C-alpha beads as a LAMMPS data file, in Angstrom:
LAMMPS data file: protein, C-alpha beads

48 atoms
47 bonds

1 atom types
1 bond types

-500.0 500.0 xlo xhi
-500.0 500.0 ylo yhi
-500.0 500.0 zlo zhi

Masses

1 110.0

Atoms # bond

1 1 1 -11.243 -3.975 7.876
2 1 1 -10.378 -3.192 4.237
3 1 1 -7.460 -0.958 2.670
4 1 1 -6.325 0.230 -0.731
5 1 1 -2.590 0.251 -1.329
6 1 1 -0.708 2.337 -3.492
7 1 1 2.744 1.886 -4.874
8 1 1 4.582 5.424 -5.005
9 1 1 6.950 5.816 -7.765
10 1 1 10.497 6.860 -6.519
11 1 1 11.038 9.431 -9.018
12 1 1 8.011 11.338 -9.091
13 1 1 6.448 10.737 -6.021
14 1 1 3.329 9.571 -8.351
15 1 1 1.314 6.774 -7.269
16 1 1 0.414 3.849 -9.469
17 1 1 -0.731 0.390 -9.431
18 1 1 -3.527 -0.001 -6.889
19 1 1 -4.650 -2.588 -4.333
20 1 1 -7.323 -3.339 -1.967
21 1 1 -6.584 -5.840 0.472
22 1 1 -7.126 -7.208 3.897
23 1 1 -5.153 -5.983 7.523
24 1 1 -3.163 -9.314 6.961
25 1 1 -1.816 -8.669 3.534
26 1 1 -1.200 -5.117 4.461
27 1 1 1.074 -6.484 7.481
28 1 1 2.834 -7.946 4.907
29 1 1 3.347 -6.124 2.346
30 1 1 4.559 -3.107 5.054
31 1 1 7.347 -5.498 6.281
32 1 1 7.961 -6.403 2.543
33 1 1 8.607 -2.624 1.919
34 1 1 10.317 -1.841 4.728
35 1 1 12.844 -4.644 3.621
36 1 1 13.347 -3.630 -0.103
37 1 1 12.419 0.137 0.700
38 1 1 9.785 0.382 -1.559
39 1 1 7.138 3.541 -0.646
40 1 1 3.595 2.886 0.215
41 1 1 0.533 4.845 0.381
42 1 1 -1.942 3.168 2.640
43 1 1 -5.613 4.318 3.443
44 1 1 -8.942 2.894 4.679
45 1 1 -11.425 1.613 2.062
46 1 1 -15.029 3.695 2.729
47 1 1 -17.420 1.387 4.305
48 1 1 -20.687 0.725 2.198

Bonds

1 1 1 2
2 1 2 3
3 1 3 4
4 1 4 5
5 1 5 6
6 1 6 7
7 1 7 8
8 1 8 9
9 1 9 10
10 1 10 11
11 1 11 12
12 1 12 13
13 1 13 14
14 1 14 15
15 1 15 16
16 1 16 17
17 1 17 18
18 1 18 19
19 1 19 20
20 1 20 21
21 1 21 22
22 1 22 23
23 1 23 24
24 1 24 25
25 1 25 26
26 1 26 27
27 1 27 28
28 1 28 29
29 1 29 30
30 1 30 31
31 1 31 32
32 1 32 33
33 1 33 34
34 1 34 35
35 1 35 36
36 1 36 37
37 1 37 38
38 1 38 39
39 1 39 40
40 1 40 41
41 1 41 42
42 1 42 43
43 1 43 44
44 1 44 45
45 1 45 46
46 1 46 47
47 1 47 48
């Protein structure tokens, strides 16, 4: 399964920087975001 990830701006609550990734990459990004306090918006990509 693939996921769409947006990084959220702390000041404007807006999403920027779109990334499509697999579950393993998402796990690594979530762990890194947890360490730094970065906010992410993650949702599954629709299947074709």
